[in-house]
N, C-alpha and C positions, 0 to 999 in steps of 0.2 A: 477349483477346490483344493483345501484349504492343505498345505503341506503331511496336517494329522492324521486328515484326513485319509489321502491316498496312502501315506502309510501304515492304515490300520485298514482301511481295502487290499494291502502288497499283503499285510502279515495276513488278511485273510483266504487270501486267496492260497496263500503256500498250507494253510493250515489243512484246507482242501483237499490240496496234494497231494499233502502226506500221510491223513484218511481215504484216502484213495491209494497210496503204493502200496501201504501198512493189511487195508483189505484184503487181496490178494483176490478179492473176487473179481468173474464177470460183470460186466454191466451188464442189467438182463430190465430194467427199469425204464419207463421216461424221462423217472429225478433222475435216473446217474449218468441216461445222454445226455439232458442238458448241462450235465456238469462236466462230461467230456467236454462237451461241444464249448464249457466260458473257456477248460483250461485253453481244449485247442488255440483256442482265442487269443487268449494271454500270454502262447504261446509257453505254457509250464510243462511241459511233457518228459516221464518218465525214462531215464535212459538206464534202467534196466540192465544187469549181465556184461556192460560195456566198465570201462574204466578210463577212466578222466586222465588228462596226464600230468605229471606231479607240478606245484607251484607251491608257491610261500605266499600266507598275507598277512598283513601286521593288527594285529588291536588296535582298534582306536579307542579303545578305553585304558589302556595300561603300553598298549606301543610293542609286548613279546609277538614272538613269529610263528604265525603257527604253519605249519606246512599237514600236506595233508597227506604225507604218511601217516603223522602223530595221529592221528583220527581212525586207526585200519582198524576194522572191525565192527562202527560202531556207523548210525543209521545217517544220515547227511541228507540236509537239502539246500542243493545251493544254487543260487538263484543272482546275476548279474541284470540288470540293466540300466540303460543311457536316460539324460535326459536333459536333449539335444532340439 
């Protein structure tokens, strides 16, 4: 699988997680159950109500520091993965 297709797949999964989180409705249909199973298989599990530890990241584009605290009040999607 090419890097571009893998990136597109990760983006699609991320958008699916955001859609599920924003819906706020419990899963009721077989399609929702299938999506829940897929997200679980990808280990994309919302951590609603849990506070992550503070951390700081450097933007790839401009090198500026971004902290979790600076994003307070905004919806965030954090996805960490490794390729080894």
